[in-house]
Biopython code that builds the backbone (N, CA, C, O; Angstrom):
import numpy as np
from Bio.PDB.StructureBuilder import StructureBuilder

atoms = [
    (1, "MET", "N", (52.035, 27.371, -151.178)),
    (1, "MET", "CA", (52.299, 26.970, -149.863)),
    (1, "MET", "C", (52.313, 28.273, -148.925)),
    (1, "MET", "O", (51.737, 28.234, -147.837)),
    (2, "ILE", "N", (52.924, 29.329, -149.326)),
    (2, "ILE", "CA", (52.888, 30.562, -148.553)),
    (2, "ILE", "C", (51.577, 31.051, -148.447)),
    (2, "ILE", "O", (51.271, 31.495, -147.341)),
    (3, "SER", "N", (50.743, 31.076, -149.319)),
    (3, "SER", "CA", (49.370, 31.564, -149.271)),
    (3, "SER", "C", (48.574, 30.705, -148.303)),
    (3, "SER", "O", (47.755, 31.251, -147.563)),
    (4, "LEU", "N", (48.770, 29.384, -148.266)),
    (4, "LEU", "CA", (48.124, 28.601, -147.438)),
    (4, "LEU", "C", (48.346, 28.922, -145.912)),
    (4, "LEU", "O", (47.416, 28.984, -145.108)),
    (5, "VAL", "N", (49.672, 29.119, -145.592)),
    (5, "VAL", "CA", (50.220, 29.513, -144.304)),
    (5, "VAL", "C", (49.574, 30.802, -143.934)),
    (5, "VAL", "O", (49.178, 30.933, -142.776)),
    (6, "ILE", "N", (49.418, 31.818, -144.839)),
    (6, "ILE", "CA", (48.859, 32.994, -144.534)),
    (6, "ILE", "C", (47.314, 32.862, -144.166)),
    (6, "ILE", "O", (46.750, 33.460, -143.250)),
    (7, "LEU", "N", (46.796, 32.048, -144.974)),
    (7, "LEU", "CA", (45.304, 31.852, -144.814)),
    (7, "LEU", "C", (45.097, 31.170, -143.518)),
    (7, "LEU", "O", (44.174, 31.535, -142.788)),
    (8, "THR", "N", (45.973, 30.105, -143.144)),
    (8, "THR", "CA", (45.700, 29.420, -141.931)),
    (8, "THR", "C", (46.058, 30.403, -140.583)),
    (8, "THR", "O", (45.484, 30.251, -139.504)),
    (9, "ALA", "N", (46.963, 31.299, -140.794)),
    (9, "ALA", "CA", (47.155, 32.241, -139.781)),
    (9, "ALA", "C", (46.095, 33.172, -139.596)),
    (9, "ALA", "O", (45.846, 33.514, -138.440)),
    (10, "ALA", "N", (45.388, 33.671, -140.592)),
    (10, "ALA", "CA", (44.316, 34.548, -140.660)),
    (10, "ALA", "C", (43.115, 33.743, -140.043)),
    (10, "ALA", "O", (42.351, 34.321, -139.271)),
    (11, "THR", "N", (42.947, 32.516, -140.345)),
    (11, "THR", "CA", (41.885, 31.640, -139.748)),
    (11, "THR", "C", (42.129, 31.672, -138.198)),
    (11, "THR", "O", (41.197, 31.898, -137.426)),
    (12, "LEU", "N", (43.363, 31.449, -137.782)),
    (12, "LEU", "CA", (43.632, 31.306, -136.394)),
    (12, "LEU", "C", (43.329, 32.697, -135.727)),
    (12, "LEU", "O", (42.790, 32.714, -134.620)),
    (13, "TYR", "N", (43.638, 33.775, -136.323)),
    (13, "TYR", "CA", (43.208, 35.133, -135.734)),
    (13, "TYR", "C", (41.767, 35.206, -135.631)),
    (13, "TYR", "O", (41.280, 35.778, -134.656)),
    (14, "CYS", "N", (40.934, 34.632, -136.631)),
    (14, "CYS", "CA", (39.490, 34.668, -136.507)),
    (14, "CYS", "C", (38.907, 33.891, -135.355)),
    (14, "CYS", "O", (37.851, 34.207, -134.806)),
    (15, "TRP", "N", (39.714, 32.771, -134.990)),
    (15, "TRP", "CA", (39.275, 32.033, -133.936)),
    (15, "TRP", "C", (38.887, 32.754, -132.692)),
    (15, "TRP", "O", (38.069, 32.255, -131.919)),
    (16, "THR", "N", (39.528, 34.085, -132.438)),
    (16, "THR", "CA", (39.137, 34.729, -131.282)),
    (16, "THR", "C", (37.739, 35.270, -131.306)),
    (16, "THR", "O", (37.139, 35.484, -130.252)),
    (17, "ALA", "N", (37.215, 35.493, -132.458)),
    (17, "ALA", "CA", (35.791, 36.017, -132.602)),
    (17, "ALA", "C", (34.733, 35.041, -132.460)),
    (17, "ALA", "O", (33.589, 35.444, -132.252)),
    (18, "PHE", "N", (35.002, 33.707, -132.554)),
    (18, "PHE", "CA", (33.904, 32.559, -132.328)),
    (18, "PHE", "C", (33.735, 32.315, -130.981)),
    (18, "PHE", "O", (34.698, 32.104, -130.243)),
    (19, "LYS", "N", (32.505, 32.328, -130.570)),
    (19, "LYS", "CA", (32.110, 32.151, -129.059)),
    (19, "LYS", "C", (31.086, 31.021, -129.033)),
    (19, "LYS", "O", (30.958, 30.350, -128.009)),
    (20, "ASP", "N", (30.320, 30.774, -130.167)),
    (20, "ASP", "CA", (29.238, 29.773, -130.095)),
    (20, "ASP", "C", (29.620, 28.480, -130.873)),
    (20, "ASP", "O", (30.575, 28.419, -131.648)),
    (21, "GLU", "N", (28.791, 27.474, -130.594)),
    (21, "GLU", "CA", (29.132, 26.296, -131.310)),
    (21, "GLU", "C", (29.202, 26.296, -132.988)),
    (21, "GLU", "O", (30.001, 25.631, -133.647)),
    (22, "ALA", "N", (28.290, 27.101, -133.464)),
    (22, "ALA", "CA", (28.288, 27.185, -134.985)),
    (22, "ALA", "C", (29.527, 27.774, -135.418)),
    (22, "ALA", "O", (30.149, 27.290, -136.364)),
    (23, "GLY", "N", (29.950, 28.842, -134.754)),
    (23, "GLY", "CA", (31.242, 29.446, -135.173)),
    (23, "GLY", "C", (32.411, 28.613, -135.090)),
    (23, "GLY", "O", (33.288, 28.646, -135.953)),
    (24, "LEU", "N", (32.454, 27.799, -133.987)),
    (24, "LEU", "CA", (33.605, 26.871, -133.913)),
    (24, "LEU", "C", (33.522, 25.872, -134.978)),
    (24, "LEU", "O", (34.563, 25.475, -135.501)),
    (25, "TRP", "N", (32.362, 25.421, -135.356)),
    (25, "TRP", "CA", (32.318, 24.506, -136.504)),
    (25, "TRP", "C", (32.848, 25.052, -137.766)),
    (25, "TRP", "O", (33.532, 24.381, -138.539)),
    (26, "ALA", "N", (32.505, 26.342, -137.969)),
    (26, "ALA", "CA", (32.908, 26.891, -139.171)),
    (26, "ALA", "C", (34.470, 27.134, -139.207)),
    (26, "ALA", "O", (35.155, 26.983, -140.219)),
    (27, "PHE", "N", (34.935, 27.522, -137.997)),
    (27, "PHE", "CA", (36.411, 27.582, -137.769)),
    (27, "PHE", "C", (37.190, 26.373, -138.056)),
    (27, "PHE", "O", (38.229, 26.330, -138.715)),
    (28, "SER", "N", (36.564, 25.366, -137.478)),
    (28, "SER", "CA", (37.122, 23.890, -137.626)),
    (28, "SER", "C", (37.254, 23.414, -139.169)),
    (28, "SER", "O", (38.220, 22.823, -139.651)),
    (29, "ILE", "N", (36.208, 23.758, -139.754)),
    (29, "ILE", "CA", (36.214, 23.532, -141.277)),
    (29, "ILE", "C", (37.311, 24.194, -141.966)),
    (29, "ILE", "O", (38.101, 23.526, -142.634)),
    (30, "PHE", "N", (37.425, 25.533, -141.848)),
    (30, "PHE", "CA", (38.292, 26.377, -142.587)),
    (30, "PHE", "C", (39.693, 25.995, -142.143)),
    (30, "PHE", "O", (40.527, 25.706, -143.002)),
    (31, "TYR", "N", (39.994, 25.978, -140.878)),
    (31, "TYR", "CA", (41.314, 25.551, -140.359)),
    (31, "TYR", "C", (41.731, 24.226, -140.782)),
    (31, "TYR", "O", (42.908, 24.021, -141.078)),
    (32, "GLY", "N", (40.813, 23.271, -140.833)),
    (32, "GLY", "CA", (41.149, 21.895, -141.285)),
    (32, "GLY", "C", (41.568, 21.872, -142.771)),
    (32, "GLY", "O", (42.506, 21.152, -143.113)),
    (33, "VAL", "N", (40.923, 22.616, -143.641)),
    (33, "VAL", "CA", (41.127, 22.627, -145.033)),
    (33, "VAL", "C", (42.583, 23.295, -145.144)),
    (33, "VAL", "O", (43.458, 22.715, -145.786)),
    (34, "PHE", "N", (42.825, 24.500, -144.521)),
    (34, "PHE", "CA", (43.966, 25.082, -144.770)),
    (34, "PHE", "C", (45.236, 24.436, -144.225)),
    (34, "PHE", "O", (46.279, 24.375, -144.877)),
    (35, "SER", "N", (45.084, 23.954, -142.978)),
    (35, "SER", "CA", (46.282, 23.404, -142.302)),
    (35, "SER", "C", (46.692, 21.996, -142.953)),
    (35, "SER", "O", (47.854, 21.589, -142.972)),
    (36, "SER", "N", (45.664, 21.347, -143.450)),
    (36, "SER", "CA", (45.990, 20.009, -144.149)),
    (36, "SER", "C", (46.564, 20.278, -145.393)),
    (36, "SER", "O", (47.249, 19.387, -145.895)),
    (37, "GLY", "N", (46.407, 21.417, -146.035)),
    (37, "GLY", "CA", (47.144, 21.852, -147.267)),
    (37, "GLY", "C", (48.798, 22.065, -146.832)),
    (37, "GLY", "O", (49.731, 21.671, -147.531)),
    (38, "ILE", "N", (48.919, 22.651, -145.751)),
    (38, "ILE", "CA", (50.192, 22.843, -145.320)),
    (38, "ILE", "C", (50.979, 21.630, -145.017)),
    (38, "ILE", "O", (52.164, 21.516, -145.330)),
    (39, "ASP", "N", (50.247, 20.668, -144.359)),
    (39, "ASP", "CA", (50.831, 19.416, -143.944)),
    (39, "ASP", "C", (51.323, 18.684, -145.252)),
    (39, "ASP", "O", (52.457, 18.208, -145.310)),
    (40, "THR", "N", (50.431, 18.613, -146.300)),
    (40, "THR", "CA", (50.705, 17.771, -147.453)),
    (40, "THR", "C", (51.490, 18.409, -148.360)),
    (40, "THR", "O", (52.059, 17.677, -149.170)),
    (41, "LEU", "N", (51.680, 19.636, -148.442)),
    (41, "LEU", "CA", (52.518, 20.483, -149.372)),
    (41, "LEU", "C", (53.912, 20.693, -148.983)),
    (41, "LEU", "O", (54.763, 21.011, -149.814)),
    (42, "PHE", "N", (54.171, 20.522, -147.725)),
    (42, "PHE", "CA", (55.446, 20.906, -147.145)),
    (42, "PHE", "C", (56.623, 20.202, -147.743)),
    (42, "PHE", "O", (57.603, 20.835, -148.136)),
    (43, "PRO", "N", (56.534, 18.852, -147.819)),
    (43, "PRO", "CA", (57.724, 18.143, -148.552)),
    (43, "PRO", "C", (57.831, 18.530, -149.971)),
    (43, "PRO", "O", (58.960, 18.556, -150.460)),
    (44, "THR", "N", (56.745, 18.853, -150.746)),
    (44, "THR", "CA", (56.818, 19.212, -152.101)),
    (44, "THR", "C", (57.555, 20.569, -152.199)),
    (44, "THR", "O", (58.519, 20.769, -152.938)),
    (45, "ALA", "N", (57.010, 21.449, -151.399)),
    (45, "ALA", "CA", (57.746, 22.824, -151.322)),
    (45, "ALA", "C", (59.357, 22.769, -150.990)),
    (45, "ALA", "O", (60.198, 23.444, -151.584)),
    (46, "LEU", "N", (59.592, 21.954, -150.059)),
    (46, "LEU", "CA", (61.129, 21.754, -149.701)),
    (46, "LEU", "C", (61.659, 21.120, -150.812)),
    (46, "LEU", "O", (62.846, 21.407, -150.966)),
    (47, "SER", "N", (61.199, 20.343, -151.665)),
    (47, "SER", "CA", (61.773, 19.709, -152.850)),
    (47, "SER", "C", (62.155, 20.711, -153.850)),
    (47, "SER", "O", (63.225, 20.631, -154.453)),
    (48, "GLN", "N", (61.239, 21.730, -154.056)),
    (48, "GLN", "CA", (61.569, 22.807, -155.031)),
    (48, "GLN", "C", (62.558, 23.827, -154.481)),
    (48, "GLN", "O", (63.010, 24.680, -155.245)),
    (49, "LEU", "N", (62.890, 23.791, -153.308)),
    (49, "LEU", "CA", (64.054, 24.688, -152.856)),
    (49, "LEU", "C", (65.317, 24.072, -152.914)),
    (49, "LEU", "O", (66.338, 24.725, -152.701)),
    (50, "THR", "N", (65.342, 22.688, -153.225)),
    (50, "THR", "CA", (66.430, 21.850, -153.385)),
    (50, "THR", "C", (66.840, 21.695, -154.846)),
    (50, "THR", "O", (66.074, 21.127, -155.625)),
    (51, "SER", "N", (67.948, 22.150, -155.228)),
    (51, "SER", "CA", (68.338, 22.024, -156.695)),
    (51, "SER", "C", (69.093, 20.547, -156.958)),
    (51, "SER", "O", (69.030, 19.962, -158.039)),
    (52, "ASP", "N", (69.759, 20.084, -155.881)),
    (52, "ASP", "CA", (70.487, 18.963, -156.051)),
    (52, "ASP", "C", (69.607, 17.867, -155.198)),
    (52, "ASP", "O", (69.478, 17.918, -153.975)),
    (53, "LEU", "N", (69.066, 16.942, -155.985)),
    (53, "LEU", "CA", (67.996, 15.970, -155.480)),
    (53, "LEU", "C", (68.703, 14.958, -154.557)),
    (53, "LEU", "O", (68.051, 14.330, -153.723)),
    (54, "SER", "N", (70.001, 14.801, -154.699)),
    (54, "SER", "CA", (70.822, 13.896, -153.778)),
    (54, "SER", "C", (70.798, 14.368, -152.388)),
    (54, "SER", "O", (70.991, 13.609, -151.438)),
    (55, "LYS", "N", (70.535, 15.753, -152.258)),
    (55, "LYS", "CA", (70.403, 16.384, -150.858)),
    (55, "LYS", "C", (69.123, 16.214, -150.303)),
    (55, "LYS", "O", (68.978, 16.424, -149.098)),
    (56, "MET", "N", (68.128, 15.848, -151.032)),
    (56, "MET", "CA", (66.695, 15.942, -150.565)),
    (56, "MET", "C", (66.476, 15.187, -149.303)),
    (56, "MET", "O", (65.903, 15.772, -148.384)),
    (57, "ARG", "N", (66.867, 13.947, -149.150)),
    (57, "ARG", "CA", (66.492, 13.220, -148.028)),
    (57, "ARG", "C", (67.241, 13.732, -146.815)),
    (57, "ARG", "O", (66.644, 13.676, -145.740)),
    (58, "PRO", "N", (68.460, 14.221, -146.845)),
    (58, "PRO", "CA", (69.002, 14.762, -145.531)),
    (58, "PRO", "C", (68.384, 16.162, -145.134)),
    (58, "PRO", "O", (68.388, 16.599, -143.982)),
    (59, "ARG", "N", (67.891, 16.764, -146.153)),
    (59, "ARG", "CA", (67.230, 18.121, -145.862)),
    (59, "ARG", "C", (65.789, 17.945, -145.242)),
    (59, "ARG", "O", (65.376, 18.668, -144.336)),
    (60, "ILE", "N", (65.094, 16.966, -145.783)),
    (60, "ILE", "CA", (63.798, 16.754, -145.247)),
    (60, "ILE", "C", (63.970, 16.134, -143.717)),
    (60, "ILE", "O", (63.215, 16.483, -142.810)),
    (61, "GLY", "N", (64.905, 15.303, -143.551)),
    (61, "GLY", "CA", (65.148, 14.749, -142.014)),
    (61, "GLY", "C", (65.615, 15.963, -141.247)),
    (61, "GLY", "O", (65.213, 16.026, -140.086)),
    (62, "MET", "N", (66.421, 16.977, -141.700)),
    (62, "MET", "CA", (66.742, 18.086, -140.817)),
    (62, "MET", "C", (65.530, 18.954, -140.468)),
    (62, "MET", "O", (65.352, 19.320, -139.306)),
    (63, "VAL", "N", (64.701, 19.285, -141.448)),
    (63, "VAL", "CA", (63.506, 19.992, -141.249)),
    (63, "VAL", "C", (62.501, 19.378, -140.399)),
    (63, "VAL", "O", (61.893, 20.037, -139.556)),
    (64, "PHE", "N", (62.280, 17.970, -140.616)),
    (64, "PHE", "CA", (61.416, 17.354, -139.509)),
    (64, "PHE", "C", (62.087, 17.195, -138.253)),
    (64, "PHE", "O", (61.324, 17.003, -137.306)),
    (65, "ASP", "N", (63.337, 17.226, -137.987)),
    (65, "ASP", "CA", (63.949, 17.228, -136.852)),
    (65, "ASP", "C", (63.669, 18.638, -135.920)),
    (65, "ASP", "O", (63.512, 18.716, -134.702)),
    (66, "ILE", "N", (63.666, 19.608, -136.842)),
    (66, "ILE", "CA", (63.445, 20.981, -136.269)),
    (66, "ILE", "C", (61.781, 21.045, -135.790)),
    (66, "ILE", "O", (61.393, 21.538, -134.731)),
    (67, "LEU", "N", (61.021, 20.502, -136.705)),
    (67, "LEU", "CA", (59.525, 20.448, -136.398)),
    (67, "LEU", "C", (59.374, 19.661, -135.218)),
    (67, "LEU", "O", (58.542, 20.086, -134.416)),
    (68, "SER", "N", (59.980, 18.622, -134.927)),
    (68, "SER", "CA", (59.787, 17.798, -133.823)),
    (68, "SER", "C", (59.948, 18.578, -132.534)),
    (68, "SER", "O", (59.246, 18.258, -131.575)),
    (69, "PHE", "N", (60.821, 19.586, -132.431)),
    (69, "PHE", "CA", (60.813, 20.381, -131.293)),
    (69, "PHE", "C", (59.724, 21.229, -131.137)),
    (69, "PHE", "O", (59.235, 21.425, -130.024)),
    (70, "ALA", "N", (59.230, 21.836, -132.310)),
    (70, "ALA", "CA", (57.963, 22.721, -132.177)),
    (70, "ALA", "C", (56.760, 21.775, -131.819)),
    (70, "ALA", "O", (55.850, 22.161, -131.085)),
    (71, "THR", "N", (56.795, 20.676, -132.304)),
    (71, "THR", "CA", (55.591, 19.724, -131.808)),
    (71, "THR", "C", (55.672, 19.331, -130.429)),
    (71, "THR", "O", (54.661, 19.155, -129.749)),
    (72, "LEU", "N", (56.958, 19.172, -129.948)),
    (72, "LEU", "CA", (57.061, 18.752, -128.526)),
    (72, "LEU", "C", (56.872, 19.850, -127.528)),
    (72, "LEU", "O", (56.471, 19.612, -126.389)),
    (73, "THR", "N", (57.171, 21.101, -127.971)),
    (73, "THR", "CA", (57.029, 22.194, -126.971)),
    (73, "THR", "C", (55.741, 22.926, -127.231)),
    (73, "THR", "O", (55.323, 23.670, -126.343)),
    (74, "GLY", "N", (55.016, 22.787, -128.435)),
    (74, "GLY", "CA", (53.822, 23.660, -128.665)),
    (74, "GLY", "C", (52.658, 23.273, -127.737)),
    (74, "GLY", "O", (51.955, 24.182, -127.296)),
    (75, "MET", "N", (52.406, 22.031, -127.415)),
    (75, "MET", "CA", (51.360, 21.608, -126.598)),
    (75, "MET", "C", (51.426, 22.202, -125.198)),
    (75, "MET", "O", (50.472, 22.811, -124.713)),
    (76, "PRO", "N", (52.704, 21.988, -124.494)),
    (76, "PRO", "CA", (52.826, 22.647, -123.164)),
    (76, "PRO", "C", (52.672, 24.058, -123.124)),
    (76, "PRO", "O", (52.079, 24.595, -122.188)),
    (77, "ILE", "N", (53.220, 24.780, -124.185)),
    (77, "ILE", "CA", (53.309, 26.288, -124.198)),
    (77, "ILE", "C", (51.727, 26.592, -124.417)),
    (77, "ILE", "O", (51.206, 27.418, -123.667)),
    (78, "GLY", "N", (51.026, 26.022, -125.313)),
    (78, "GLY", "CA", (49.690, 26.238, -125.357)),
    (78, "GLY", "C", (48.834, 26.027, -124.163)),
    (78, "GLY", "O", (48.006, 26.854, -123.780)),
    (79, "GLY", "N", (49.059, 24.927, -123.611)),
    (79, "GLY", "CA", (48.351, 24.761, -122.298)),
    (79, "GLY", "C", (48.693, 25.811, -121.212)),
    (79, "GLY", "O", (47.818, 26.275, -120.480)),
    (80, "ALA", "N", (49.902, 26.145, -121.139)),
    (80, "ALA", "CA", (50.254, 27.219, -120.067)),
    (80, "ALA", "C", (49.507, 28.584, -120.410)),
    (80, "ALA", "O", (49.271, 29.388, -119.509)),
    (81, "LEU", "N", (49.143, 28.829, -121.726)),
    (81, "LEU", "CA", (48.629, 30.256, -122.047)),
    (81, "LEU", "C", (47.152, 30.147, -121.878)),
    (81, "LEU", "O", (46.484, 31.158, -122.098)),
    (82, "ILE", "N", (46.555, 29.036, -121.511)),
    (82, "ILE", "CA", (45.098, 28.944, -121.277)),
    (82, "ILE", "C", (44.876, 29.517, -119.896)),
    (82, "ILE", "O", (45.575, 29.063, -118.990)),
    (83, "ASP", "N", (43.966, 30.482, -119.616)),
    (83, "ASP", "CA", (43.689, 31.097, -118.514)),
    (83, "ASP", "C", (42.467, 30.345, -117.701)),
    (83, "ASP", "O", (41.304, 30.577, -118.033)),
    (84, "PRO", "N", (42.760, 29.463, -116.656)),
    (84, "PRO", "CA", (41.689, 28.887, -116.103)),
    (84, "PRO", "C", (40.866, 29.773, -115.048)),
    (84, "PRO", "O", (39.764, 29.433, -114.619)),
    (85, "SER", "N", (41.457, 30.812, -114.725)),
    (85, "SER", "CA", (40.854, 31.653, -113.587)),
    (85, "SER", "C", (39.758, 32.533, -114.102)),
    (85, "SER", "O", (39.201, 33.299, -113.315)),
    (86, "ARG", "N", (39.421, 32.488, -115.298)),
    (86, "ARG", "CA", (38.356, 33.390, -115.799)),
    (86, "ARG", "C", (37.086, 32.913, -115.330)),
    (86, "ARG", "O", (36.928, 31.693, -115.390)),
    (87, "THR", "N", (36.094, 33.649, -114.851)),
    (87, "THR", "CA", (34.837, 33.316, -114.453)),
    (87, "THR", "C", (33.934, 32.909, -115.796)),
    (87, "THR", "O", (33.953, 33.575, -116.831)),
    (88, "GLY", "N", (33.202, 31.795, -115.618)),
    (88, "GLY", "CA", (32.419, 31.406, -116.754)),
    (88, "GLY", "C", (33.166, 30.480, -117.746)),
    (88, "GLY", "O", (32.679, 30.221, -118.847)),
    (89, "GLY", "N", (34.325, 29.999, -117.348)),
    (89, "GLY", "CA", (35.034, 29.066, -118.203)),
    (89, "GLY", "C", (36.501, 29.640, -118.457)),
    (89, "GLY", "O", (36.894, 30.723, -118.021)),
    (90, "SER", "N", (37.159, 28.861, -119.132)),
    (90, "SER", "CA", (38.625, 29.231, -119.410)),
    (90, "SER", "C", (38.781, 30.147, -120.536)),
    (90, "SER", "O", (37.991, 30.082, -121.478)),
    (91, "SER", "N", (39.685, 30.951, -120.519)),
    (91, "SER", "CA", (39.937, 31.937, -121.620)),
    (91, "SER", "C", (41.084, 31.349, -122.499)),
    (91, "SER", "O", (42.158, 31.014, -122.001)),
    (92, "TYR", "N", (40.807, 31.239, -123.827)),
    (92, "TYR", "CA", (41.821, 30.645, -124.787)),
    (92, "TYR", "C", (42.394, 31.758, -125.577)),
    (92, "TYR", "O", (43.128, 31.521, -126.536)),
    (93, "LEU", "N", (42.109, 32.881, -125.239)),
    (93, "LEU", "CA", (42.567, 34.200, -126.021)),
    (93, "LEU", "C", (44.335, 34.050, -126.223)),
    (93, "LEU", "O", (44.838, 34.194, -127.338)),
    (94, "GLY", "N", (45.043, 33.791, -125.179)),
    (94, "GLY", "CA", (46.580, 33.732, -125.200)),
    (94, "GLY", "C", (46.892, 32.660, -126.051)),
    (94, "GLY", "O", (47.852, 32.880, -126.789)),
    (95, "LEU", "N", (46.260, 31.368, -126.179)),
    (95, "LEU", "CA", (46.530, 30.311, -126.998)),
    (95, "LEU", "C", (46.258, 30.744, -128.433)),
    (95, "LEU", "O", (47.100, 30.553, -129.311)),
    (96, "GLU", "N", (45.016, 31.361, -128.689)),
    (96, "GLU", "CA", (44.731, 31.715, -129.932)),
    (96, "GLU", "C", (45.668, 32.542, -130.571)),
    (96, "GLU", "O", (46.132, 32.227, -131.667)),
    (97, "LEU", "N", (46.005, 33.628, -129.952)),
    (97, "LEU", "CA", (47.062, 34.695, -130.394)),
    (97, "LEU", "C", (48.288, 33.967, -130.546)),
    (97, "LEU", "O", (48.848, 34.175, -131.622)),
    (98, "PHE", "N", (48.803, 33.247, -129.840)),
    (98, "PHE", "CA", (50.173, 32.563, -129.874)),
    (98, "PHE", "C", (50.189, 31.701, -131.200)),
    (98, "PHE", "O", (51.107, 31.786, -132.016)),
    (99, "SER", "N", (49.139, 30.894, -131.342)),
    (99, "SER", "CA", (49.118, 30.072, -132.446)),
    (99, "SER", "C", (49.175, 30.876, -133.774)),
    (99, "SER", "O", (50.014, 30.608, -134.634)),
    (100, "ALA", "N", (48.281, 31.846, -133.915)),
    (100, "ALA", "CA", (48.300, 32.787, -135.110)),
    (100, "ALA", "C", (49.569, 33.551, -135.316)),
    (100, "ALA", "O", (49.987, 33.740, -136.458)),
    (101, "THR", "N", (50.211, 34.005, -134.247)),
    (101, "THR", "CA", (51.438, 34.717, -134.474)),
    (101, "THR", "C", (52.572, 33.736, -134.858)),
    (101, "THR", "O", (53.460, 34.088, -135.634)),
    (102, "ALA", "N", (52.532, 32.468, -134.294)),
    (102, "ALA", "CA", (53.588, 31.464, -134.689)),
    (102, "ALA", "C", (53.419, 31.186, -136.122)),
    (102, "ALA", "O", (54.409, 31.025, -136.837)),
    (103, "MET", "N", (52.074, 31.111, -136.641)),
    (103, "MET", "CA", (51.905, 30.726, -138.052)),
    (103, "MET", "C", (52.211, 31.770, -138.912)),
    (103, "MET", "O", (52.624, 31.436, -140.023)),
    (104, "PHE", "N", (52.096, 33.088, -138.641)),
    (104, "PHE", "CA", (52.538, 34.242, -139.379)),
    (104, "PHE", "C", (54.097, 34.394, -139.401)),
    (104, "PHE", "O", (54.684, 34.914, -140.350)),
    (105, "ALA", "N", (54.716, 33.911, -138.303)),
    (105, "ALA", "CA", (56.205, 33.883, -138.199)),
    (105, "ALA", "C", (56.699, 32.744, -139.210)),
    (105, "ALA", "O", (57.670, 32.943, -139.939)),
    (106, "GLY", "N", (56.052, 31.657, -139.219)),
    (106, "GLY", "CA", (56.438, 30.613, -140.307)),
    (106, "GLY", "C", (56.207, 31.140, -141.702)),
    (106, "GLY", "O", (56.998, 30.862, -142.603)),
    (107, "ALA", "N", (55.096, 31.926, -141.912)),
    (107, "ALA", "CA", (54.941, 32.504, -143.227)),
    (107, "ALA", "C", (56.087, 33.442, -143.577)),
    (107, "ALA", "O", (56.522, 33.465, -144.728)),
    (108, "ALA", "N", (56.555, 34.166, -142.680)),
    (108, "ALA", "CA", (57.642, 35.129, -142.869)),
    (108, "ALA", "C", (58.958, 34.277, -143.257)),
    (108, "ALA", "O", (59.696, 34.626, -144.178)),
    (109, "PHE", "N", (59.165, 33.234, -142.543)),
    (109, "PHE", "CA", (60.465, 32.346, -142.757)),
    (109, "PHE", "C", (60.319, 31.767, -144.176)),
    (109, "PHE", "O", (61.298, 31.702, -144.919)),
    (110, "LEU", "N", (59.026, 31.323, -144.576)),
    (110, "LEU", "CA", (58.887, 30.813, -145.850)),
    (110, "LEU", "C", (59.108, 31.896, -146.963)),
    (110, "LEU", "O", (59.679, 31.619, -148.018)),
    (111, "LEU", "N", (58.657, 33.061, -146.689)),
    (111, "LEU", "CA", (58.895, 34.083, -147.683)),
    (111, "LEU", "C", (60.463, 34.427, -147.837)),
    (111, "LEU", "O", (60.984, 34.629, -148.934)),
    (112, "LEU", "N", (61.161, 34.470, -146.594)),
    (112, "LEU", "CA", (62.626, 34.676, -146.671)),
    (112, "LEU", "C", (63.238, 33.595, -147.476)),
    (112, "LEU", "O", (64.172, 33.869, -148.230)),
    (113, "ALA", "N", (62.766, 32.338, -147.369)),
    (113, "ALA", "CA", (63.452, 31.232, -147.969)),
    (113, "ALA", "C", (63.255, 31.321, -149.550)),
    (113, "ALA", "O", (64.132, 30.991, -150.349)),
    (114, "ARG", "N", (62.064, 31.783, -149.886)),
    (114, "ARG", "CA", (61.758, 31.947, -151.274)),
    (114, "ARG", "C", (62.539, 33.045, -151.874)),
    (114, "ARG", "O", (63.075, 32.908, -152.974)),
    (115, "THR", "N", (62.625, 34.237, -151.114)),
    (115, "THR", "CA", (63.348, 35.377, -151.624)),
    (115, "THR", "C", (64.945, 34.932, -151.817)),
    (115, "THR", "O", (65.565, 35.212, -152.843)),
    (116, "ALA", "N", (65.481, 34.265, -150.792)),
    (116, "ALA", "CA", (66.753, 33.775, -150.899)),
    (116, "ALA", "C", (67.020, 32.997, -152.151)),
    (116, "ALA", "O", (68.061, 33.152, -152.788)),
    (117, "ASN", "N", (66.013, 32.103, -152.525)),
    (117, "ASN", "CA", (66.171, 31.192, -153.622)),
    (117, "ASN", "C", (66.014, 31.755, -154.992)),
    (117, "ASN", "O", (66.769, 31.427, -155.907)),
    (118, "VAL", "N", (64.887, 32.731, -155.159)),
    (118, "VAL", "CA", (64.677, 33.132, -156.473)),
    (118, "VAL", "C", (64.698, 34.738, -156.538)),
    (118, "VAL", "O", (64.516, 35.297, -157.619)),
    (119, "GLY", "N", (64.901, 35.398, -155.472)),
    (119, "GLY", "CA", (64.916, 36.800, -155.557)),
    (119, "GLY", "C", (63.474, 37.363, -155.329)),
    (119, "GLY", "O", (62.588, 36.577, -154.996)),
    (120, "ARG", "N", (63.219, 38.612, -155.485)),
    (120, "ARG", "CA", (61.878, 39.316, -155.356)),
    (120, "ARG", "C", (60.876, 39.220, -156.478)),
    (120, "ARG", "O", (59.834, 39.876, -156.499)),
    (121, "LYS", "N", (61.252, 38.352, -157.424)),
    (121, "LYS", "CA", (60.367, 38.223, -158.559)),
    (121, "LYS", "C", (59.118, 37.378, -158.129)),
    (121, "LYS", "O", (59.238, 36.278, -157.590)),
    (122, "LEU", "N", (57.966, 37.940, -158.392)),
    (122, "LEU", "CA", (56.724, 37.209, -157.973)),
    (122, "LEU", "C", (56.270, 36.098, -159.071)),
    (122, "LEU", "O", (55.581, 35.123, -158.772)),
    (123, "SER", "N", (56.720, 36.356, -160.307)),
    (123, "SER", "CA", (56.239, 35.426, -161.419)),
    (123, "SER", "C", (56.977, 34.197, -161.547)),
    (123, "SER", "O", (56.643, 33.343, -162.368)),
    (124, "VAL", "N", (58.024, 34.056, -160.731)),
    (124, "VAL", "CA", (58.916, 32.860, -161.076)),
    (124, "VAL", "C", (58.301, 31.702, -160.248)),
    (124, "VAL", "O", (57.948, 31.768, -159.070)),
    (125, "ARG", "N", (58.241, 30.709, -161.010)),
    (125, "ARG", "CA", (57.709, 29.303, -160.299)),
    (125, "ARG", "C", (58.994, 28.552, -159.967)),
    (125, "ARG", "O", (59.900, 28.373, -160.780)),
    (126, "MET", "N", (58.997, 28.117, -158.674)),
    (126, "MET", "CA", (60.198, 27.306, -158.266)),
    (126, "MET", "C", (60.050, 25.852, -158.617)),
    (126, "MET", "O", (60.951, 25.057, -158.348)),
]
sb = StructureBuilder()
sb.init_structure("model")
sb.init_model(0)
sb.init_chain("A")
sb.init_seg("    ")
for serial, (resi, resn, name, xyz) in enumerate(atoms, 1):
    if name == "N":
        sb.init_residue(resn, " ", resi, " ")
    sb.init_atom(name, np.array(xyz, "f"), 0.0, 1.0, " ", f" {name:<3s}", serial, name[0])
structure = sb.get_structure()
């Protein structure tokens, strides 16, 4: 899960380099593969952080409550970061950097959660 979040963030940083249609197609494919992995593995990764399965449903609910605020505010913030005053079209650089940095921050929080759960051991499977 953590590796997928880091790969997604790196792909979002690469978004700044693509200016033509072929590059955007390549970005879309890689971003789609990595971000769909995050969406589908998120509940599974959360279940591995929970030792008492009777607390699983409330924890998933709390996490999705927090994610709802990110979903609600992400689009307006992203729209505000687009610079329409650029000649020759809009500049999406602010949106691209915000998205990638937010994804790396998410990876940092996942690393902190894993470290709090199992310590600094890399070979421990949760």
